[in-house]
Each structure stands twice: as structure tokens, then as C-alpha cells.
PAGULUM-23788 format. One line per 10 residues: number of its first residue (from 1); for each residue y, x negated, z of C-alpha. Coordinates in pm, 1 decimal. Example, Ala and Ser with C-alpha at 12.3 -4.5 7.8 and 13.67 -1.06 7.14 Angstrom:
# PAGULUM-23788
1) -450.0:-1230.0:780.0; -106.0:-1367.0:714.0
END
This chain:
# PAGULUM-23788
1) 2398.3:-1475.0:-1088.3; 2043.0:-1578.0:-1162.8; 1764.9:-1318.0:-1130.9; 1394.7:-1327.2:-1218.3; 1292.6:-1410.8:-1576.3; 1138.5:-1067.4:-1605.8; 1440.1:-875.8:-1494.5; 1510.3:-585.8:-1741.6; 1865.7:-544.6:-1882.3; 1913.9:-215.5:-1701.5
11) 1866.3:-393.0:-1366.3; 2102.6:-668.0:-1468.8; 2372.2:-406.0:-1530.4; 2314.4:-264.5:-1179.4; 2345.9:-610.2:-1013.9; 2676.0:-663.9:-1198.4; 2813.8:-329.5:-1099.0; 2760.8:-395.3:-731.4; 2793.4:-767.5:-662.5; 2832.2:-724.6:-284.3
21) 2519.3:-532.5:-249.8; 2335.1:-795.6:-472.8; 2461.6:-1081.0:-242.7; 2348.3:-892.7:65.0; 1995.9:-845.0:-99.7; 1991.7:-1222.0:-191.4; 2088.6:-1317.4:164.0; 1800.9:-1101.6:305.4; 1560.8:-1273.1:65.4; 1696.2:-1608.7:180.6
31) 1631.9:-1520.9:544.7; 1284.4:-1419.8:463.5; 1208.2:-1730.7:270.9; 1352.5:-1953.8:545.9; 1114.7:-1802.6:794.9; 827.4:-1824.3:552.8; 897.5:-2188.9:495.7; 928.9:-2263.0:863.4; 599.0:-2083.1:923.6; 433.8:-2282.6:646.6
41) 535.9:-2602.6:823.6; 838.8:-2714.2:619.6; 1106.6:-2885.5:814.8; 875.1:-2997.5:1093.6; 991.7:-3336.2:1207.5; 777.6:-3620.4:1096.1; 662.9:-3844.8:1374.7; 733.8:-4156.0:1173.8; 1111.4:-4100.2:1213.9; 1099.4:-4075.9:1584.8
51) 1183.4:-3716.4:1628.9; 1460.6:-3602.7:1853.6; 1691.8:-3304.5:1887.9; 1920.2:-3408.8:1597.6; 1622.9:-3430.7:1357.0; 1503.4:-3086.6:1457.8; 1843.6:-2937.3:1401.1; 1906.1:-3091.0:1062.2; 1539.3:-3010.8:941.9; 1617.6:-2644.9:1008.3
61) 1935.2:-2670.5:801.5; 1746.6:-2833.9:523.8; 1486.8:-2549.6:520.6; 1763.9:-2290.0:506.0; 1929.6:-2476.1:219.3; 1596.8:-2498.6:34.4; 1538.0:-2131.8:78.0; 1889.7:-2055.9:-51.3; 1828.5:-2264.9:-362.0; 1494.1:-2094.8:-418.3
71) 1661.5:-1756.1:-388.3; 1943.1:-1860.7:-619.7; 1692.2:-1956.3:-896.7; 1520.7:-1620.4:-894.8; 1331.4:-1629.8:-566.8; 1013.3:-1427.7:-529.9; 1163.4:-1090.6:-650.6; 1227.0:-962.0:-310.9; 1606.1:-947.7:-353.1; 1557.8:-723.1:-655.3
81) 1339.8:-489.3:-459.0; 1575.6:-482.3:-164.6; 1874.1:-420.4:-392.7; 1705.5:-128.2:-567.2; 1612.5:26.5:-229.3; 1959.5:-19.8:-93.1; 2126.9:102.1:-408.7; 1915.6:418.3:-405.6; 2031.3:489.4:-47.9; 2403.5:422.2:-114.8
91) 2396.6:657.1:-413.3; 2323.0:957.4:-197.3; 2584.1:865.4:77.7
END
């Protein structure tokens, strides 16, 4: 599990105590990053390759993979915030 470089040790312990919740938070960050990258224009088919339906499908898969890699390497800190919010709600059940 890789989290942001500035993640305090207390938070690291929380992530290790609830790995399923941490994975869910990372997945939500990945979805957000995927949409952000798509909006920024990543994955748009280049006209020099001729385009086509296959290129469009595979470019969206590439953007999703890039977002997952970004999230796995610490992301933008959104997963940590989501985890903290969800952990606070699950404590009160």
C-alpha cells in the first residue's frame, strides 16, 4: 500500500486496520482521476493513427490504467480524505 509522502503514521495504521475500506477509497480516487484525465483530453484518439472504434475503446482503457497507476503511487490525496470520511461514518454504525 502506497500513500502520500506526507501521510502521518497514525493514518498509516488506520489504513492497515481496514484494508477493504482503503481499497474502496482508492477505487473512488481512481474513478475521479479517470474522469479528470478524460476531461483534460488524455486518451483522445490521434488523427494520425486513423481513429476508429477500436482505438477509442483502447484509449479509454489506457486512461483508466494511467489513473490507477497514479492512484497507486499516492494519487492526489483524495483517497485519504475519502477513507477518513468513510471510516468516521462506519465507527458510529
